C-alpha positions, 0 to 999 in steps of 0.5 A: 963612110964605106958601108961595103965595110959595115954592113958584113958586121951587120949581116953577122950580128943578125945571124947571131942573133938570128942563131942564138934565138933558135938555139934558145926555142924548144927542140919541138918546135925546131923539130915541127918547124923544119917537117913545115917547111917540109911540107910546105916545099913538097906542096910548091913543088908539086903546083907547079911540076909533078913527073907525070898529071895527077889525072893522067892515065896510062903513064905504066903498067898498073899495080906494077909496083915500085920502079926509077919512073914509079917510086910509089908505083901506079895506080888501078889505071895507070895514073903515077902515084907519087904525082898524084900524091905531089900534086895533092901536098899543096891542097891538103895543105891548103883546106885545113889553114883556110877551114881552120882559118874560118873557124878561128875567125868565126869561133874567136869574134863570137868567144870573146864577146861572150866572154865580154858582155855575159848576161843573156848574151851568153848564155844563149850562145854558150847553149847553143855551145853546148849543143854544137860540141856535143855532136861528134865532129865527124857525124856533124861534118858529114850532115853538113856536106849530106845537107848542102846538097850534091849541087855543092857536094865535092868543092873545095869552098864546102870542106872549108865551110865546114872544117869552120863550123866544126872549130867554130864553138870549139874555139869558141869555148877557148876563147869565152873563157881568154876573154872573162878573165881578161875583161876583169882588168882595169885597162877594160874598166878605163875603156868602158870608162871613156865610154868605148863600144862593145866591138871596139873594147874586145878589138882593141883591149881585149884580143890583143891580150888574149892573142896567146891563148888562140895564137895556142888553139890555132895551132892545134886545131889545124894540127885536126885539120888535116885528118878530119879531111882525110877522113872526109875523103877516104868516106867518099864526102869529100873533095870531087875525084879525079883531083888527088886528096890523100884521103881521096887516094887513100881510099882509092887504093884501098883495095891495092893493100895486097897487090900493091901496097906502096899506091897507099904509103905515100898519101900515108905518110903525108899523114903522118908527118903533117899532123906529128909535123903540126903536133910538134911546133903548137907544143913548142908554140905553146910552151914558148907562150907560156901556154897549156894546149888541150888536148882531145876538147 
């Protein structure tokens, strides 16, 4: 058999199949995916190459505005804003994904077990969840950072933990509702009759059947994470300078809006496009999976 003749047909069939699936996807999902892919590519480039060092000073005349050498201008101490913006892209993405993933693991585990076990355990968990959710998420994040002390202030690990803490009760509430719906089904009763333990039933029976709900919830929460991280950076409770997190960059250059407004254009556009891309992706994903994302919870 001539493999060189067989392979092109196989490849073309695969390509046509992928194109057909792509066309059938919701428009919001496709647009969101393209925006997110552009952000990931931009972040990867910024990790390994920038026109100047992100902390390099005297790269140009301070507040000199846009130029071919400095498309996003130069800040008040001579740092190239484009270089800082490029390097900060992977920081925003990494912190957002890591923090949301931590909240998803903790919240899903707590919510699924609570919804399945019920009883006094569920009552205690839900009272704690309600008490935590009643605190505004930014206030909870600030209190946590202050309680951690100055030794951990500005550390990426602390930011990830804060995002995870803020999201855990909200995800747990969604996971509990999904688990309660699945726990009454026949295959769960069959697993109970086989003598399987709580964790075995949760992992093997309930988790796979709530995966769609949790996936949409993860997408929704990760779209809020850059806003929370940026707000912390803007208020001075985020990543320690001179590391160029976008919220910190906006805070550093907010006094330059009249003298050199282009210095905040990059991080502002980055936040806006990233959040729009994530929201479109989430909306499209929820339609594909037949789920409804709960906004504002």
